[in-house]
PyMOL CGO cylinders between C-alpha atoms (Angstrom):
from pymol import cmd
from pymol.cgo import CYLINDER

trace = [
    CYLINDER, 78.93, 253.92, 9.94, 77.72, 255.16, 6.57, 0.3, 1, 1, 1, 1, 1, 1,
    CYLINDER, 77.72, 255.16, 6.57, 79.87, 255.89, 3.57, 0.3, 1, 1, 1, 1, 1, 1,
    CYLINDER, 79.87, 255.89, 3.57, 78.93, 258.82, 1.36, 0.3, 1, 1, 1, 1, 1, 1,
    CYLINDER, 78.93, 258.82, 1.36, 79.78, 259.70, -2.20, 0.3, 1, 1, 1, 1, 1, 1,
    CYLINDER, 79.78, 259.70, -2.20, 81.05, 263.24, -2.61, 0.3, 1, 1, 1, 1, 1, 1,
    CYLINDER, 81.05, 263.24, -2.61, 82.51, 265.02, -5.61, 0.3, 1, 1, 1, 1, 1, 1,
    CYLINDER, 82.51, 265.02, -5.61, 86.21, 264.28, -5.82, 0.3, 1, 1, 1, 1, 1, 1,
    CYLINDER, 86.21, 264.28, -5.82, 86.02, 261.63, -3.08, 0.3, 1, 1, 1, 1, 1, 1,
    CYLINDER, 86.02, 261.63, -3.08, 84.02, 258.66, -4.33, 0.3, 1, 1, 1, 1, 1, 1,
    CYLINDER, 84.02, 258.66, -4.33, 83.65, 255.84, -1.85, 0.3, 1, 1, 1, 1, 1, 1,
    CYLINDER, 83.65, 255.84, -1.85, 81.78, 252.58, -1.84, 0.3, 1, 1, 1, 1, 1, 1,
    CYLINDER, 81.78, 252.58, -1.84, 78.36, 252.83, -0.19, 0.3, 1, 1, 1, 1, 1, 1,
    CYLINDER, 78.36, 252.83, -0.19, 77.54, 249.72, 1.87, 0.3, 1, 1, 1, 1, 1, 1,
    CYLINDER, 77.54, 249.72, 1.87, 74.23, 247.88, 1.55, 0.3, 1, 1, 1, 1, 1, 1,
    CYLINDER, 74.23, 247.88, 1.55, 71.67, 247.78, 4.36, 0.3, 1, 1, 1, 1, 1, 1,
    CYLINDER, 71.67, 247.78, 4.36, 72.59, 245.57, 7.33, 0.3, 1, 1, 1, 1, 1, 1,
    CYLINDER, 72.59, 245.57, 7.33, 72.23, 241.87, 6.55, 0.3, 1, 1, 1, 1, 1, 1,
    CYLINDER, 72.23, 241.87, 6.55, 72.44, 242.43, 2.79, 0.3, 1, 1, 1, 1, 1, 1,
    CYLINDER, 72.44, 242.43, 2.79, 75.04, 241.98, 0.08, 0.3, 1, 1, 1, 1, 1, 1,
    CYLINDER, 75.04, 241.98, 0.08, 75.74, 244.55, -2.61, 0.3, 1, 1, 1, 1, 1, 1,
    CYLINDER, 75.74, 244.55, -2.61, 76.38, 243.76, -6.26, 0.3, 1, 1, 1, 1, 1, 1,
    CYLINDER, 76.38, 243.76, -6.26, 78.02, 246.61, -8.17, 0.3, 1, 1, 1, 1, 1, 1,
    CYLINDER, 78.02, 246.61, -8.17, 77.51, 246.12, -11.91, 0.3, 1, 1, 1, 1, 1, 1,
    CYLINDER, 77.51, 246.12, -11.91, 79.07, 247.82, -14.90, 0.3, 1, 1, 1, 1, 1, 1,
    CYLINDER, 79.07, 247.82, -14.90, 79.30, 247.38, -18.65, 0.3, 1, 1, 1, 1, 1, 1,
    CYLINDER, 79.30, 247.38, -18.65, 81.64, 248.52, -21.38, 0.3, 1, 1, 1, 1, 1, 1,
    CYLINDER, 81.64, 248.52, -21.38, 82.27, 248.35, -25.11, 0.3, 1, 1, 1, 1, 1, 1,
    CYLINDER, 82.27, 248.35, -25.11, 85.64, 247.64, -26.74, 0.3, 1, 1, 1, 1, 1, 1,
    CYLINDER, 85.64, 247.64, -26.74, 87.43, 250.39, -28.65, 0.3, 1, 1, 1, 1, 1, 1,
    CYLINDER, 87.43, 250.39, -28.65, 86.88, 248.65, -31.98, 0.3, 1, 1, 1, 1, 1, 1,
    CYLINDER, 86.88, 248.65, -31.98, 83.18, 248.27, -31.12, 0.3, 1, 1, 1, 1, 1, 1,
    CYLINDER, 83.18, 248.27, -31.12, 82.70, 244.54, -31.63, 0.3, 1, 1, 1, 1, 1, 1,
    CYLINDER, 82.70, 244.54, -31.63, 82.87, 243.29, -28.02, 0.3, 1, 1, 1, 1, 1, 1,
    CYLINDER, 82.87, 243.29, -28.02, 80.84, 244.14, -24.96, 0.3, 1, 1, 1, 1, 1, 1,
    CYLINDER, 80.84, 244.14, -24.96, 81.54, 243.34, -21.32, 0.3, 1, 1, 1, 1, 1, 1,
    CYLINDER, 81.54, 243.34, -21.32, 79.23, 242.88, -18.36, 0.3, 1, 1, 1, 1, 1, 1,
    CYLINDER, 79.23, 242.88, -18.36, 80.92, 242.75, -14.96, 0.3, 1, 1, 1, 1, 1, 1,
    CYLINDER, 80.92, 242.75, -14.96, 79.67, 242.49, -11.40, 0.3, 1, 1, 1, 1, 1, 1,
    CYLINDER, 79.67, 242.49, -11.40, 81.34, 242.28, -7.99, 0.3, 1, 1, 1, 1, 1, 1,
    CYLINDER, 81.34, 242.28, -7.99, 79.73, 241.25, -4.71, 0.3, 1, 1, 1, 1, 1, 1,
    CYLINDER, 79.73, 241.25, -4.71, 80.66, 242.55, -1.26, 0.3, 1, 1, 1, 1, 1, 1,
    CYLINDER, 80.66, 242.55, -1.26, 79.04, 242.16, 2.12, 0.3, 1, 1, 1, 1, 1, 1,
    CYLINDER, 79.04, 242.16, 2.12, 77.97, 245.06, 4.34, 0.3, 1, 1, 1, 1, 1, 1,
    CYLINDER, 77.97, 245.06, 4.34, 81.53, 245.40, 5.68, 0.3, 1, 1, 1, 1, 1, 1,
    CYLINDER, 81.53, 245.40, 5.68, 82.98, 245.60, 2.17, 0.3, 1, 1, 1, 1, 1, 1,
    CYLINDER, 82.98, 245.60, 2.17, 84.42, 242.09, 2.24, 0.3, 1, 1, 1, 1, 1, 1,
    CYLINDER, 84.42, 242.09, 2.24, 84.77, 240.62, -1.24, 0.3, 1, 1, 1, 1, 1, 1,
    CYLINDER, 84.77, 240.62, -1.24, 82.44, 237.66, -1.84, 0.3, 1, 1, 1, 1, 1, 1,
    CYLINDER, 82.44, 237.66, -1.84, 82.83, 237.00, -5.57, 0.3, 1, 1, 1, 1, 1, 1,
    CYLINDER, 82.83, 237.00, -5.57, 82.68, 238.40, -9.07, 0.3, 1, 1, 1, 1, 1, 1,
    CYLINDER, 82.68, 238.40, -9.07, 81.70, 237.51, -12.59, 0.3, 1, 1, 1, 1, 1, 1,
    CYLINDER, 81.70, 237.51, -12.59, 82.65, 239.04, -15.89, 0.3, 1, 1, 1, 1, 1, 1,
    CYLINDER, 82.65, 239.04, -15.89, 81.32, 238.25, -19.35, 0.3, 1, 1, 1, 1, 1, 1,
    CYLINDER, 81.32, 238.25, -19.35, 82.77, 239.18, -22.72, 0.3, 1, 1, 1, 1, 1, 1,
    CYLINDER, 82.77, 239.18, -22.72, 80.07, 239.08, -25.37, 0.3, 1, 1, 1, 1, 1, 1,
    CYLINDER, 80.07, 239.08, -25.37, 80.95, 239.27, -29.05, 0.3, 1, 1, 1, 1, 1, 1,
    CYLINDER, 80.95, 239.27, -29.05, 78.49, 241.38, -31.04, 0.3, 1, 1, 1, 1, 1, 1,
    CYLINDER, 78.49, 241.38, -31.04, 76.55, 242.85, -28.11, 0.3, 1, 1, 1, 1, 1, 1,
    CYLINDER, 76.55, 242.85, -28.11, 77.63, 246.49, -27.95, 0.3, 1, 1, 1, 1, 1, 1,
    CYLINDER, 77.63, 246.49, -27.95, 74.49, 248.35, -26.84, 0.3, 1, 1, 1, 1, 1, 1,
    CYLINDER, 74.49, 248.35, -26.84, 75.35, 249.86, -23.43, 0.3, 1, 1, 1, 1, 1, 1,
    CYLINDER, 75.35, 249.86, -23.43, 71.81, 249.55, -22.03, 0.3, 1, 1, 1, 1, 1, 1,
    CYLINDER, 71.81, 249.55, -22.03, 71.60, 245.88, -23.05, 0.3, 1, 1, 1, 1, 1, 1,
    CYLINDER, 71.60, 245.88, -23.05, 75.01, 245.18, -21.56, 0.3, 1, 1, 1, 1, 1, 1,
    CYLINDER, 75.01, 245.18, -21.56, 74.02, 246.88, -18.29, 0.3, 1, 1, 1, 1, 1, 1,
    CYLINDER, 74.02, 246.88, -18.29, 70.82, 244.79, -18.17, 0.3, 1, 1, 1, 1, 1, 1,
    CYLINDER, 70.82, 244.79, -18.17, 72.90, 241.67, -18.81, 0.3, 1, 1, 1, 1, 1, 1,
    CYLINDER, 72.90, 241.67, -18.81, 75.19, 242.62, -15.92, 0.3, 1, 1, 1, 1, 1, 1,
    CYLINDER, 75.19, 242.62, -15.92, 72.14, 242.96, -13.63, 0.3, 1, 1, 1, 1, 1, 1,
    CYLINDER, 72.14, 242.96, -13.63, 70.81, 239.58, -14.74, 0.3, 1, 1, 1, 1, 1, 1,
    CYLINDER, 70.81, 239.58, -14.74, 74.21, 237.98, -14.15, 0.3, 1, 1, 1, 1, 1, 1,
    CYLINDER, 74.21, 237.98, -14.15, 74.38, 239.60, -10.69, 0.3, 1, 1, 1, 1, 1, 1,
    CYLINDER, 74.38, 239.60, -10.69, 71.20, 237.71, -9.80, 0.3, 1, 1, 1, 1, 1, 1,
    CYLINDER, 71.20, 237.71, -9.80, 72.71, 234.49, -11.15, 0.3, 1, 1, 1, 1, 1, 1,
    CYLINDER, 72.71, 234.49, -11.15, 75.87, 235.07, -9.09, 0.3, 1, 1, 1, 1, 1, 1,
    CYLINDER, 75.87, 235.07, -9.09, 73.73, 235.69, -6.00, 0.3, 1, 1, 1, 1, 1, 1,
    CYLINDER, 73.73, 235.69, -6.00, 72.07, 232.31, -6.59, 0.3, 1, 1, 1, 1, 1, 1,
    CYLINDER, 72.07, 232.31, -6.59, 75.47, 230.64, -7.01, 0.3, 1, 1, 1, 1, 1, 1,
    CYLINDER, 75.47, 230.64, -7.01, 76.68, 232.20, -3.73, 0.3, 1, 1, 1, 1, 1, 1,
    CYLINDER, 76.68, 232.20, -3.73, 73.45, 231.30, -1.89, 0.3, 1, 1, 1, 1, 1, 1,
    CYLINDER, 73.45, 231.30, -1.89, 72.63, 234.97, -1.26, 0.3, 1, 1, 1, 1, 1, 1,
    CYLINDER, 72.63, 234.97, -1.26, 68.98, 235.92, -0.77, 0.3, 1, 1, 1, 1, 1, 1,
    CYLINDER, 68.98, 235.92, -0.77, 69.20, 239.47, 0.63, 0.3, 1, 1, 1, 1, 1, 1,
    CYLINDER, 69.20, 239.47, 0.63, 70.89, 241.75, -1.87, 0.3, 1, 1, 1, 1, 1, 1,
    CYLINDER, 70.89, 241.75, -1.87, 70.85, 245.02, -3.72, 0.3, 1, 1, 1, 1, 1, 1,
    CYLINDER, 70.85, 245.02, -3.72, 72.20, 245.68, -7.20, 0.3, 1, 1, 1, 1, 1, 1,
    CYLINDER, 72.20, 245.68, -7.20, 73.85, 249.02, -7.90, 0.3, 1, 1, 1, 1, 1, 1,
    CYLINDER, 73.85, 249.02, -7.90, 74.82, 250.61, -11.19, 0.3, 1, 1, 1, 1, 1, 1,
    CYLINDER, 74.82, 250.61, -11.19, 76.21, 253.96, -12.24, 0.3, 1, 1, 1, 1, 1, 1,
    CYLINDER, 76.21, 253.96, -12.24, 74.56, 253.66, -15.65, 0.3, 1, 1, 1, 1, 1, 1,
    CYLINDER, 74.56, 253.66, -15.65, 73.27, 256.99, -16.90, 0.3, 1, 1, 1, 1, 1, 1,
]
cmd.load_cgo(trace, "trace")
């Protein structure tokens, strides 16, 4: 079974068999003084395994926040004892 992303019907795409997928995202507050880096982990069946979210005062560069989210995804993988993973981002 493979999930596909199509216009108007976005669905989660599973990782390869035997792997876990970390979806990462970042954002900046409306007033521009806070950044967030968030990641969620799911197994190949889509079962939730864990998440982490950071709020960082003063870091508001989207690319830096996205990189921080990727780094934190690797730290979460270590915490969960996961060795086979992929990290996915929708960062443009």
